[in-house]
DSSP file (Angstrom, degrees, kcal/mol; ACC not computed):
  #  RESIDUE AA STRUCTURE BP1 BP2  ACC     N-H-->O    O-->H-N    N-H-->O    O-->H-N    TCO  KAPPA ALPHA  PHI   PSI    X-CA   Y-CA   Z-CA
    1    1 A M     >        0   0    0      0, 0.0     4,-2.5     0, 0.0     5,-0.2   0.000 360.0 360.0 360.0 -38.3   25.0  153.3  145.8
    2    2 A K  H  >  +     0   0    0      1,-0.2     4,-2.5     2,-0.2     5,-0.2   0.898 360.0  50.9 -62.4 -39.9   28.5  153.7  144.4
    3    3 A S  H  > S+     0   0    0      2,-0.2     4,-2.6     1,-0.2    -1,-0.2   0.894 109.8  50.1 -64.2 -39.6   27.4  156.7  142.3
    4    4 A L  H  > S+     0   0    0      2,-0.2     4,-2.8     1,-0.2    -2,-0.2   0.922 110.4  49.8 -64.5 -43.7   25.9  158.3  145.4
    5    5 A D  H  X S+     0   0    0     -4,-2.5     4,-2.3     1,-0.2    -2,-0.2   0.916 111.5  49.1 -60.0 -43.4   29.2  157.7  147.3
    6    6 A S  H  X S+     0   0    0     -4,-2.5     4,-2.2     2,-0.2    -2,-0.2   0.920 111.4  49.1 -62.2 -44.0   31.2  159.2  144.5
    7    7 A F  H  X S+     0   0    0     -4,-2.6     4,-2.4     1,-0.2    -2,-0.2   0.927 111.3  49.0 -61.6 -45.3   28.9  162.2  144.4
    8    8 A L  H  X S+     0   0    0     -4,-2.8     4,-2.7     1,-0.2    -1,-0.2   0.870 108.8  53.9 -63.1 -36.6   29.2  162.7  148.1
    9    9 A E  H  X S+     0   0    0     -4,-2.3     4,-2.5    -5,-0.2    -1,-0.2   0.915 108.7  48.8 -63.2 -42.7   32.9  162.4  147.9
   10   10 A V  H  X S+     0   0    0     -4,-2.2     4,-2.6     2,-0.2    -2,-0.2   0.929 112.0  49.0 -62.5 -45.1   33.0  165.2  145.3
   11   11 A C  H  X S+     0   0    0     -4,-2.4     4,-2.5     1,-0.2    -2,-0.2   0.923 111.5  49.1 -60.7 -44.9   30.8  167.4  147.5
   12   12 A R  H  X S+     0   0    0     -4,-2.7     4,-2.8     1,-0.2     5,-0.2   0.920 110.7  50.5 -60.9 -44.2   33.0  166.8  150.5
   13   13 A T  H  X S+     0   0    0     -4,-2.5     4,-1.8     1,-0.2    -1,-0.2   0.916 110.7  49.4 -60.8 -43.9   36.1  167.6  148.5
   14   14 A F  H  X S+     0   0    0     -4,-2.6     4,-0.5     2,-0.2    -1,-0.2   0.920 113.0  46.6 -62.3 -43.2   34.5  170.8  147.2
   15   15 A L  H >< S+     0   0    0     -4,-2.5     3,-1.0     1,-0.2     4,-0.4   0.927 113.0  48.4 -65.7 -44.0   33.5  171.9  150.7
   16   16 A E  H 3< S+     0   0    0     -4,-2.8     3,-0.4     1,-0.2     4,-0.3   0.819 114.2  47.5 -64.7 -29.7   36.9  171.1  152.2
   17   17 A S  H 3X S+     0   0    0     -4,-1.8     4,-2.1    -5,-0.2    -1,-0.2   0.440  81.0  98.1 -94.1   0.3   38.7  172.9  149.4
   18   18 A D  H <X S+     0   0    0     -3,-1.0     4,-1.4    -4,-0.5    -1,-0.2   0.900  85.2  49.3 -54.5 -42.8   36.5  176.0  149.6
   19   19 A M  H  > S+     0   0    0     -3,-0.4     4,-1.0    -4,-0.4    -1,-0.2   0.875 107.3  55.0 -65.9 -37.2   39.1  177.8  151.7
   20   20 A K  H  > S+     0   0    0     -4,-0.3     4,-0.6     1,-0.2     3,-0.5   0.880 105.6  52.8 -64.6 -36.7   41.9  176.8  149.3
   21   21 A L  H >< S+     0   0    0     -4,-2.1     3,-0.7     1,-0.2    -1,-0.2   0.864 102.7  59.1 -65.7 -34.4   40.0  178.4  146.5
   22   22 A K  H 3< S+     0   0    0     -4,-1.4    -1,-0.2     1,-0.2    -2,-0.2   0.777 107.8  45.0 -67.4 -25.6   39.7  181.7  148.4
   23   23 A V  H 3< S+     0   0    0     -4,-1.0    -1,-0.2    -3,-0.5    -2,-0.2   0.533  88.1 107.0 -96.0  -5.6   43.4  182.0  148.7
   24   24 A M  S << S-     0   0    0     -3,-0.7     5,-0.1    -4,-0.6    -3,-0.0  -0.535  83.9-103.3 -71.7 134.5   44.1  181.2  145.0
   25   25 A P     >  -     0   0    0      0, 0.0     4,-2.4     0, 0.0     5,-0.2  -0.295  25.9-124.7 -57.1 141.9   45.1  184.2  143.0
   26   26 A L  H  > S+     0   0    0      1,-0.2     4,-2.7     2,-0.2     5,-0.2   0.882 109.9  53.5 -58.0 -42.7   42.3  185.5  140.8
   27   27 A K  H  > S+     0   0    0      1,-0.2     4,-2.2     2,-0.2    -1,-0.2   0.919 110.6  47.2 -60.4 -43.8   44.3  185.3  137.6
   28   28 A Q  H  > S+     0   0    0      1,-0.2     4,-2.6     2,-0.2    -2,-0.2   0.909 111.6  51.1 -63.5 -42.6   45.2  181.7  138.4
   29   29 A L  H  X S+     0   0    0     -4,-2.4     4,-2.4     2,-0.2    -2,-0.2   0.913 109.8  49.2 -62.4 -43.4   41.6  180.9  139.1
   30   30 A E  H  X S+     0   0    0     -4,-2.7     4,-2.3     2,-0.2    -1,-0.2   0.911 112.0  48.9 -62.9 -42.6   40.4  182.5  135.9
   31   31 A E  H  X S+     0   0    0     -4,-2.2     4,-2.6     1,-0.2    -2,-0.2   0.917 112.1  48.9 -62.4 -43.1   43.0  180.5  133.9
   32   32 A N  H  X S+     0   0    0     -4,-2.6     4,-2.6     2,-0.2    -2,-0.2   0.881 109.4  51.8 -66.0 -37.4   42.0  177.3  135.6
   33   33 A I  H  X S+     0   0    0     -4,-2.4     4,-2.5     2,-0.2    -1,-0.2   0.920 110.6  48.8 -64.0 -42.4   38.3  178.0  134.9
   34   34 A E  H  X S+     0   0    0     -4,-2.3     4,-2.3     2,-0.2    -2,-0.2   0.925 112.2  48.3 -62.6 -44.8   39.1  178.5  131.3
   35   35 A K  H  X S+     0   0    0     -4,-2.6     4,-2.6     1,-0.2    -2,-0.2   0.911 111.9  50.0 -60.4 -42.2   41.1  175.2  131.2
   36   36 A F  H  X S+     0   0    0     -4,-2.6     4,-2.7     2,-0.2    -2,-0.2   0.897 108.7  51.6 -66.4 -39.6   38.3  173.4  132.9
   37   37 A D  H  X S+     0   0    0     -4,-2.5     4,-1.9     2,-0.2    -1,-0.2   0.915 111.3  47.6 -61.2 -43.3   35.8  174.8  130.4
   38   38 A E  H  X S+     0   0    0     -4,-2.3     4,-2.0     1,-0.2    -2,-0.2   0.911 111.7  51.1 -62.4 -42.1   38.0  173.5  127.5
   39   39 A F  H  X S+     0   0    0     -4,-2.6     4,-2.5     1,-0.2    -2,-0.2   0.907 108.2  51.6 -62.0 -42.1   38.3  170.2  129.3
   40   40 A L  H  X S+     0   0    0     -4,-2.7     4,-2.5     2,-0.2    -1,-0.2   0.852 106.7  54.0 -65.5 -34.3   34.5  170.0  129.6
   41   41 A D  H  X S+     0   0    0     -4,-1.9     4,-2.1     2,-0.2    -1,-0.2   0.926 109.9  47.5 -62.0 -43.9   34.1  170.7  125.9
   42   42 A K  H  X S+     0   0    0     -4,-2.0     4,-2.4     2,-0.2    -2,-0.2   0.912 111.3  51.0 -62.8 -42.7   36.4  167.8  125.2
   43   43 A I  H  X S+     0   0    0     -4,-2.5     4,-2.8     1,-0.2    -2,-0.2   0.904 108.1  52.7 -61.7 -41.7   34.5  165.6  127.7
   44   44 A N  H  X S+     0   0    0     -4,-2.5     4,-2.3     2,-0.2    -1,-0.2   0.906 108.8  49.2 -62.5 -41.3   31.2  166.5  125.9
   45   45 A R  H  X S+     0   0    0     -4,-2.1     4,-2.4     2,-0.2    -1,-0.2   0.916 112.0  49.2 -63.2 -41.7   32.7  165.4  122.6
   46   46 A N  H  X S+     0   0    0     -4,-2.4     4,-2.7     2,-0.2    -2,-0.2   0.906 109.2  52.5 -62.8 -40.9   33.8  162.2  124.1
   47   47 A K  H  X S+     0   0    0     -4,-2.8     4,-2.5     1,-0.2    -2,-0.2   0.917 110.0  48.1 -61.0 -43.6   30.4  161.6  125.6
   48   48 A I  H  X S+     0   0    0     -4,-2.3     4,-2.6     2,-0.2    -1,-0.2   0.906 111.6  50.0 -64.3 -42.0   28.8  162.1  122.2
   49   49 A E  H  X S+     0   0    0     -4,-2.4     4,-2.5     2,-0.2    -2,-0.2   0.909 110.9  49.5 -62.5 -42.1   31.3  159.7  120.6
   50   50 A I  H  X S+     0   0    0     -4,-2.7     4,-2.6     2,-0.2    -2,-0.2   0.916 111.0  49.8 -63.7 -42.4   30.5  157.1  123.3
   51   51 A Y  H  X S+     0   0    0     -4,-2.5     4,-2.4     2,-0.2    -2,-0.2   0.923 111.3  48.3 -62.5 -44.3   26.8  157.5  122.7
   52   52 A K  H  X S+     0   0    0     -4,-2.6     4,-2.4     1,-0.2    -2,-0.2   0.915 112.0  49.7 -62.3 -42.3   27.2  157.1  118.9
   53   53 A L  H  X S+     0   0    0     -4,-2.5     4,-2.8     1,-0.2     5,-0.2   0.907 109.4  52.3 -62.2 -41.5   29.3  154.1  119.5
   54   54 A F  H  X S+     0   0    0     -4,-2.6     4,-2.6     1,-0.2    -2,-0.2   0.919 109.5  49.1 -60.2 -44.3   26.7  152.7  121.8
   55   55 A K  H  X S+     0   0    0     -4,-2.4     4,-2.3     2,-0.2    -2,-0.2   0.908 112.1  48.4 -62.9 -42.0   24.0  153.2  119.2
   56   56 A V  H  X S+     0   0    0     -4,-2.4     4,-2.1     2,-0.2    -2,-0.2   0.936 114.1  45.6 -63.7 -45.7   26.1  151.5  116.5
   57   57 A E  H  X S+     0   0    0     -4,-2.8     4,-1.9     2,-0.2    -2,-0.2   0.858 111.1  53.0 -68.0 -33.8   26.8  148.6  118.8
   58   58 A M  H  X S+     0   0    0     -4,-2.6     4,-2.1    -5,-0.2    -1,-0.2   0.901 108.5  50.6 -65.6 -39.8   23.2  148.3  119.9
   59   59 A N  H  X S+     0   0    0     -4,-2.3     4,-2.6     1,-0.2    -2,-0.2   0.881 106.9  54.9 -63.0 -37.9   22.2  148.2  116.2
   60   60 A D  H  X S+     0   0    0     -4,-2.1     4,-2.8     2,-0.2    -1,-0.2   0.897 106.6  51.0 -60.8 -40.3   24.8  145.4  115.7
   61   61 A I  H  X S+     0   0    0     -4,-1.9     4,-2.4     2,-0.2    -2,-0.2   0.920 110.8  48.2 -63.4 -42.7   23.0  143.5  118.5
   62   62 A L  H  X S+     0   0    0     -4,-2.1     4,-2.3     2,-0.2    -2,-0.2   0.897 112.2  48.8 -65.6 -39.6   19.7  144.0  116.8
   63   63 A T  H  X S+     0   0    0     -4,-2.6     4,-2.2     2,-0.2    -2,-0.2   0.927 111.8  49.2 -63.6 -44.0   21.2  142.8  113.4
   64   64 A S  H  X S+     0   0    0     -4,-2.8     4,-2.6     1,-0.2    -2,-0.2   0.880 108.1  55.0 -61.6 -38.0   22.7  139.8  115.2
   65   65 A F  H  X S+     0   0    0     -4,-2.4     4,-2.5     2,-0.2    -2,-0.2   0.932 107.1  49.5 -59.7 -46.5   19.3  139.1  116.7
   66   66 A D  H  X S+     0   0    0     -4,-2.3     4,-2.0     1,-0.2    -2,-0.2   0.902 111.4  49.4 -59.6 -41.5   17.7  139.1  113.2
   67   67 A E  H  X S+     0   0    0     -4,-2.2     4,-2.1     1,-0.2    -1,-0.2   0.899 110.4  50.4 -64.5 -40.5   20.4  136.7  112.0
   68   68 A Q  H  X S+     0   0    0     -4,-2.6     4,-2.7     2,-0.2    -2,-0.2   0.890 107.5  54.1 -65.0 -38.4   19.8  134.5  115.0
   69   69 A I  H  X S+     0   0    0     -4,-2.5     4,-2.6     2,-0.2    -2,-0.2   0.927 108.7  48.5 -60.6 -45.3   16.0  134.5  114.3
   70   70 A E  H  X S+     0   0    0     -4,-2.0     4,-1.8     1,-0.2    -1,-0.2   0.913 112.4  48.6 -61.3 -42.4   16.6  133.3  110.8
   71   71 A K  H  X S+     0   0    0     -4,-2.1     4,-2.4     1,-0.2    -2,-0.2   0.910 111.2  50.2 -63.0 -42.6   19.0  130.6  112.0
   72   72 A I  H  X S+     0   0    0     -4,-2.7     4,-3.2     2,-0.2     5,-0.2   0.892 105.7  56.1 -65.6 -39.9   16.4  129.5  114.6
   73   73 A K  H  X S+     0   0    0     -4,-2.6     4,-2.3     1,-0.2    -1,-0.2   0.932 110.4  45.4 -56.2 -45.8   13.6  129.3  112.0
   74   74 A K  H  X S+     0   0    0     -4,-1.8     4,-2.5     2,-0.2    -2,-0.2   0.920 113.5  49.0 -64.3 -43.6   15.7  126.9  110.0
   75   75 A E  H  X S+     0   0    0     -4,-2.4     4,-3.1     2,-0.2     5,-0.2   0.908 110.8  50.2 -63.4 -41.6   16.6  124.9  113.1
   76   76 A I  H  X S+     0   0    0     -4,-3.2     4,-2.9     2,-0.2     5,-0.3   0.931 111.2  49.1 -62.6 -44.5   13.0  124.7  114.1
   77   77 A T  H  X S+     0   0    0     -4,-2.3     4,-2.3    -5,-0.2    -2,-0.2   0.933 114.8  44.3 -60.2 -46.7   11.9  123.5  110.7
   78   78 A I  H  X S+     0   0    0     -4,-2.5     4,-2.2     2,-0.2    -2,-0.2   0.937 116.5  46.0 -63.2 -47.6   14.6  120.8  110.6
   79   79 A N  H  X S+     0   0    0     -4,-3.1     4,-2.4     2,-0.2    -2,-0.2   0.897 113.9  47.5 -66.0 -41.1   14.0  119.7  114.2
   80   80 A I  H  X S+     0   0    0     -4,-2.9     4,-2.7    -5,-0.2     5,-0.2   0.918 111.0  51.8 -66.7 -42.6   10.2  119.6  113.7
   81   81 A T  H  X S+     0   0    0     -4,-2.3     4,-2.4    -5,-0.3    -2,-0.2   0.923 111.7  47.2 -58.7 -44.4   10.5  117.7  110.4
   82   82 A K  H  X S+     0   0    0     -4,-2.2     4,-2.5     2,-0.2    -2,-0.2   0.916 111.4  50.7 -64.0 -43.3   12.8  115.1  112.1
   83   83 A K  H  X S+     0   0    0     -4,-2.4     4,-2.1     1,-0.2    -2,-0.2   0.916 111.1  48.3 -61.7 -43.0   10.4  114.7  115.1
   84   84 A V  H  X S+     0   0    0     -4,-2.7     4,-2.4     2,-0.2    -1,-0.2   0.918 111.7  49.6 -64.8 -42.4    7.4  114.2  112.8
   85   85 A K  H  < S+     0   0    0     -4,-2.4    -1,-0.2     1,-0.2    -2,-0.2   0.899 113.8  46.2 -62.3 -39.3    9.3  111.6  110.7
   86   86 A D  H  < S+     0   0    0     -4,-2.5     4,-0.3     1,-0.2    -1,-0.2   0.825 115.6  46.7 -71.0 -30.8   10.4  109.8  113.9
   87   87 A Y  H >< S+     0   0    0     -4,-2.1     3,-1.6    -5,-0.2     4,-0.5   0.828  94.7  75.8 -79.6 -33.8    6.8  110.0  115.3
   88   88 A Y  G >X S+     0   0    0     -4,-2.4     3,-2.1     1,-0.3     4,-0.9   0.848  85.3  60.4 -54.6 -43.3    5.0  108.8  112.2
   89   89 A P  G 34 S+     0   0    0      0, 0.0     3,-0.4     0, 0.0     4,-0.3   0.831  98.2  60.9 -56.3 -28.5    5.8  105.1  112.5
   90   90 A S  G <4 S+     0   0    0     -3,-1.6    -2,-0.2    -4,-0.3    -3,-0.1   0.676 116.3  31.0 -72.9 -14.3    4.1  105.0  115.9
   91   91 A I  T X4 S+     0   0    0     -3,-2.1     3,-1.7    -4,-0.5    -1,-0.2   0.324  87.5 104.1-120.6   5.7    0.8  106.0  114.2
   92   92 A A  T 3< S+     0   0    0     -4,-0.9    -2,-0.1    -3,-0.4    -1,-0.1   0.777  74.8  61.1 -61.4 -27.7    1.2  104.4  110.8
   93   93 A R  T 3  S+     0   0    0     -4,-0.3    -1,-0.3    -3,-0.0     2,-0.1   0.644  89.9  89.0 -76.3 -13.8   -1.2  101.6  111.6
   94   94 A F  S <  S-     0   0    0     -3,-1.7    -3,-0.1     1,-0.1     2,-0.0  -0.370  89.6 -93.1 -81.2 162.1   -4.1  104.0  112.1
   95   95 A K     >  -     0   0    0      1,-0.1     4,-2.7    -2,-0.1     3,-0.3  -0.317  43.1-101.8 -69.3 160.4   -6.5  105.1  109.4
   96   96 A R  H  > S+     0   0    0      1,-0.2     4,-2.8     2,-0.2     5,-0.2   0.862 120.6  51.7 -54.4 -44.2   -5.7  108.4  107.6
   97   97 A L  H  > S+     0   0    0      1,-0.2     4,-1.9     2,-0.2    -1,-0.2   0.904 113.2  44.5 -63.2 -41.3   -8.2  110.5  109.6
   98   98 A K  H  > S+     0   0    0     -3,-0.3     4,-2.7     2,-0.2     5,-0.2   0.889 112.2  53.1 -70.0 -39.3   -6.8  109.2  112.9
   99   99 A Q  H  X S+     0   0    0     -4,-2.7     4,-3.2     1,-0.2     5,-0.2   0.932 108.6  50.4 -58.6 -45.7   -3.2  109.7  111.7
  100  100 A K  H  X S+     0   0    0     -4,-2.8     4,-2.6    -5,-0.2    -1,-0.2   0.919 110.7  48.9 -59.4 -44.5   -4.1  113.3  110.8
  101  101 A E  H  X S+     0   0    0     -4,-1.9     4,-2.1     2,-0.2    -2,-0.2   0.936 114.7  44.2 -61.5 -48.1   -5.6  113.9  114.2
  102  102 A Y  H  X S+     0   0    0     -4,-2.7     4,-2.9     1,-0.2     5,-0.2   0.909 114.0  50.4 -63.9 -42.1   -2.6  112.5  116.1
  103  103 A L  H  X S+     0   0    0     -4,-3.2     4,-3.3    -5,-0.2     5,-0.2   0.910 109.2  50.6 -64.4 -41.9   -0.1  114.3  113.8
  104  104 A E  H  X S+     0   0    0     -4,-2.6     4,-2.3    -5,-0.2    -1,-0.2   0.930 113.8  44.9 -61.7 -44.8   -1.8  117.6  114.3
  105  105 A R  H  X S+     0   0    0     -4,-2.1     4,-2.1    -5,-0.2    -2,-0.2   0.934 116.6  45.7 -64.4 -45.8   -1.8  117.2  118.1
  106  106 A Y  H  X S+     0   0    0     -4,-2.9     4,-3.0     1,-0.2     5,-0.2   0.921 112.2  51.6 -63.4 -43.5    1.8  116.0  118.1
  107  107 A L  H  X S+     0   0    0     -4,-3.3     4,-2.6    -5,-0.2     5,-0.2   0.904 108.3  51.3 -61.8 -42.5    2.9  118.8  115.7
  108  108 A E  H  X S+     0   0    0     -4,-2.3     4,-2.1    -5,-0.2    -1,-0.2   0.936 114.0  43.7 -60.2 -47.0    1.3  121.4  117.9
  109  109 A E  H  X S+     0   0    0     -4,-2.1     4,-2.6     1,-0.2    -2,-0.2   0.910 113.9  50.6 -65.1 -42.5    3.1  120.1  121.0
  110  110 A A  H  X S+     0   0    0     -4,-3.0     4,-2.7     2,-0.2     5,-0.2   0.898 110.0  49.9 -64.5 -40.8    6.4  119.7  119.2
  111  111 A I  H  X S+     0   0    0     -4,-2.6     4,-2.9    -5,-0.2     5,-0.2   0.936 112.0  47.6 -64.2 -45.8    6.3  123.2  117.8
  112  112 A V  H  X S+     0   0    0     -4,-2.1     4,-2.6    -5,-0.2     5,-0.2   0.937 114.8  46.3 -61.2 -46.5    5.6  124.7  121.2
  113  113 A Q  H  X S+     0   0    0     -4,-2.6     4,-2.3     2,-0.2    -2,-0.2   0.931 115.3  45.5 -61.7 -46.2    8.4  122.7  122.8
  114  114 A E  H  X S+     0   0    0     -4,-2.7     4,-2.6    -5,-0.2     5,-0.2   0.910 113.2  49.9 -65.2 -42.5   10.9  123.5  120.1
  115  115 A F  H  X S+     0   0    0     -4,-2.9     4,-2.9    -5,-0.2    -2,-0.2   0.931 111.0  49.2 -62.5 -45.4   10.0  127.2  120.1
  116  116 A E  H  X S+     0   0    0     -4,-2.6     4,-2.1    -5,-0.2    -2,-0.2   0.907 112.1  49.2 -60.9 -42.4   10.3  127.4  123.9
  117  117 A F  H  X S+     0   0    0     -4,-2.3     4,-1.5    -5,-0.2    -2,-0.2   0.945 115.2  42.7 -62.4 -48.5   13.7  125.7  123.8
  118  118 A Q  H  X S+     0   0    0     -4,-2.6     4,-2.3     1,-0.2    -2,-0.2   0.875 110.7  57.1 -66.4 -37.5   15.0  128.0  121.0
  119  119 A K  H  X S+     0   0    0     -4,-2.9     4,-2.9    -5,-0.2     5,-0.2   0.905 103.8  52.5 -61.8 -43.1   13.5  131.1  122.7
  120  120 A R  H  X S+     0   0    0     -4,-2.1     4,-2.2     1,-0.2    -1,-0.2   0.917 110.6  47.7 -60.6 -43.1   15.4  130.4  126.0
  121  121 A G  H  X S+     0   0    0     -4,-1.5     4,-2.2     2,-0.2    -1,-0.2   0.905 113.3  47.6 -63.6 -41.5   18.7  130.2  124.0
  122  122 A L  H  X S+     0   0    0     -4,-2.3     4,-2.7     2,-0.2     5,-0.2   0.910 110.5  51.4 -66.9 -43.0   17.9  133.4  122.1
  123  123 A E  H  X S+     0   0    0     -4,-2.9     4,-2.7     1,-0.2     5,-0.2   0.921 111.3  48.2 -60.0 -43.5   16.9  135.3  125.2
  124  124 A K  H  X S+     0   0    0     -4,-2.2     4,-2.6    -5,-0.2    -1,-0.2   0.920 111.4  50.4 -63.1 -44.4   20.2  134.3  126.9
  125  125 A Y  H  X S+     0   0    0     -4,-2.2     4,-2.3     2,-0.2    -2,-0.2   0.938 113.7  43.9 -59.2 -49.2   22.2  135.3  123.9
  126  126 A V  H  X S+     0   0    0     -4,-2.7     4,-2.8     2,-0.2     5,-0.2   0.910 113.2  51.6 -66.3 -42.5   20.6  138.8  123.7
  127  127 A E  H  X S+     0   0    0     -4,-2.7     4,-2.9    -5,-0.2     5,-0.2   0.927 111.5  47.6 -58.5 -45.5   20.8  139.3  127.5
  128  128 A D  H  X S+     0   0    0     -4,-2.6     4,-2.2     2,-0.2    -2,-0.2   0.917 113.3  47.5 -63.1 -43.9   24.5  138.5  127.4
  129  129 A Q  H  X S+     0   0    0     -4,-2.3     4,-2.2    -5,-0.2    -2,-0.2   0.929 115.6  44.6 -62.8 -45.8   25.2  140.7  124.4
  130  130 A F  H  X S+     0   0    0     -4,-2.8     4,-3.1     2,-0.2     5,-0.2   0.912 112.2  51.6 -67.3 -42.4   23.3  143.6  125.9
  131  131 A A  H  X S+     0   0    0     -4,-2.9     4,-2.4    -5,-0.2    -1,-0.2   0.905 110.7  49.2 -60.9 -41.9   24.8  143.2  129.4
  132  132 A F  H  X S+     0   0    0     -4,-2.2     4,-2.2    -5,-0.2    -1,-0.2   0.929 113.8  45.6 -62.9 -45.6   28.3  143.2  127.9
  133  133 A L  H  X S+     0   0    0     -4,-2.2     4,-2.6     1,-0.2    -2,-0.2   0.931 113.8  48.4 -63.9 -46.0   27.5  146.4  125.9
  134  134 A L  H  X S+     0   0    0     -4,-3.1     4,-2.9     1,-0.2     5,-0.2   0.892 109.9  53.0 -62.5 -39.6   26.0  148.1  128.9
  135  135 A S  H  X S+     0   0    0     -4,-2.4     4,-2.2    -5,-0.2    -1,-0.2   0.930 111.6  45.1 -61.1 -46.6   28.9  147.2  131.1
  136  136 A R  H  X S+     0   0    0     -4,-2.2     4,-2.2     2,-0.2    -2,-0.2   0.901 113.2  51.0 -64.5 -40.6   31.4  148.7  128.6
  137  137 A Y  H  X S+     0   0    0     -4,-2.6     4,-2.3     2,-0.2    -2,-0.2   0.937 111.8  46.2 -62.8 -47.9   29.2  151.8  128.2
  138  138 A C  H  X S+     0   0    0     -4,-2.9     4,-2.8     1,-0.2    -1,-0.2   0.879 110.1  55.0 -63.0 -38.2   29.0  152.3  132.0
  139  139 A E  H  X S+     0   0    0     -4,-2.2     4,-2.0    -5,-0.2    -1,-0.2   0.922 109.5  46.4 -61.1 -44.3   32.7  151.7  132.3
  140  140 A K  H  X S+     0   0    0     -4,-2.2     4,-2.0     2,-0.2    -2,-0.2   0.903 112.6  49.6 -66.6 -40.8   33.4  154.5  129.7
  141  141 A I  H  X S+     0   0    0     -4,-2.3     4,-2.4     1,-0.2    -2,-0.2   0.919 110.6  50.5 -63.3 -42.9   31.0  156.9  131.4
  142  142 A N  H  X S+     0   0    0     -4,-2.8     4,-2.6     1,-0.2    -1,-0.2   0.864 107.4  54.2 -63.4 -35.5   32.6  156.2  134.8
  143  143 A E  H  X S+     0   0    0     -4,-2.0     4,-2.4     2,-0.2    -1,-0.2   0.905 108.5  49.2 -63.7 -40.4   36.0  156.9  133.2
  144  144 A L  H  X S+     0   0    0     -4,-2.0     4,-2.3     2,-0.2    -2,-0.2   0.923 110.9  49.5 -63.3 -43.7   34.7  160.3  132.1
  145  145 A I  H  X S+     0   0    0     -4,-2.4     4,-2.5     1,-0.2    -2,-0.2   0.927 112.0  48.0 -61.5 -44.7   33.3  161.0  135.5
  146  146 A K  H  X S+     0   0    0     -4,-2.6     4,-2.9     1,-0.2    -1,-0.2   0.899 110.0  53.0 -62.8 -40.2   36.6  160.1  137.1
  147  147 A S  H  X S+     0   0    0     -4,-2.4     4,-2.5     2,-0.2    -1,-0.2   0.899 108.9  49.2 -62.1 -41.3   38.4  162.2  134.6
  148  148 A I  H  X S+     0   0    0     -4,-2.3     4,-2.6     2,-0.2     5,-0.2   0.941 112.9  47.1 -63.1 -47.4   36.2  165.2  135.4
  149  149 A K  H  X S+     0   0    0     -4,-2.5     4,-2.4     1,-0.2    -2,-0.2   0.930 113.5  48.0 -60.5 -45.8   36.8  164.7  139.2
  150  150 A D  H  X S+     0   0    0     -4,-2.9     4,-2.5     1,-0.2    -1,-0.2   0.911 113.3  47.0 -63.1 -43.1   40.6  164.4  138.7
  151  151 A T  H  X S+     0   0    0     -4,-2.5     4,-2.5    -5,-0.2     5,-0.2   0.908 111.4  51.0 -66.9 -41.3   40.9  167.4  136.5
  152  152 A A  H  X S+     0   0    0     -4,-2.6     4,-2.5    -5,-0.2     5,-0.5   0.920 112.1  47.7 -61.9 -43.0   38.8  169.5  138.9
  153  153 A K  H  X S+     0   0    0     -4,-2.4     4,-2.0    -5,-0.2    -2,-0.2   0.929 112.6  49.2 -61.4 -45.2   41.0  168.5  141.8
  154  154 A E  H  < S+     0   0    0     -4,-2.5    -2,-0.2     1,-0.2    -1,-0.2   0.890 118.7  37.5 -63.2 -40.7   44.1  169.2  139.8
  155  155 A L  H  < S+     0   0    0     -4,-2.5    -1,-0.2    -5,-0.2    -2,-0.2   0.822 131.8  21.0 -83.1 -31.9   43.0  172.7  138.7
  156  156 A F  H  < S+     0   0    0     -4,-2.5     2,-0.5    -5,-0.2    -3,-0.2   0.615 114.4  56.3-117.0 -14.7   41.2  173.9  141.8
  157  157 A F     <        0   0    0     -4,-2.0    -1,-0.2    -5,-0.5  -139,-0.0  -0.956 360.0 360.0-128.7 117.6   42.4  171.9  144.8
  158  158 A Y              0   0    0     -2,-0.5    -1,-0.1  -141,-0.1    -4,-0.1   0.366 360.0 360.0-125.4 360.0   46.0  171.7  145.8
């Protein structure tokens, strides 16, 4: 909605200033158009730089994700091993076949629980990283848009 409001504000400004443009000397208007074209080239270079930076930072998030996965694998292994060691005394009195059955069932449940717990933490981490990056990216894009509006006002609307 904010973008739409901004767009409508620009349209309104252009319409209100139409008369002002008509009284601007042609030579001045041509110079201002040339300045604005140069400014738009600069904006385009900035846009490309921002996009490249976004891609690099997005790659950093993916690399960090891979590192977090490796860390989680180790944590799951350690936690599951501890759980099995803690659980074993409760079934030690049973025969081997029954122990195996209980351990398999317990291990399956423990793995699912541990995985779900770790998954929630990882999802939160990735969401936070991506939201922060997206917020910064949108902020930079909005700064470019504001810069375009300000420059257009300065050059064409007095």
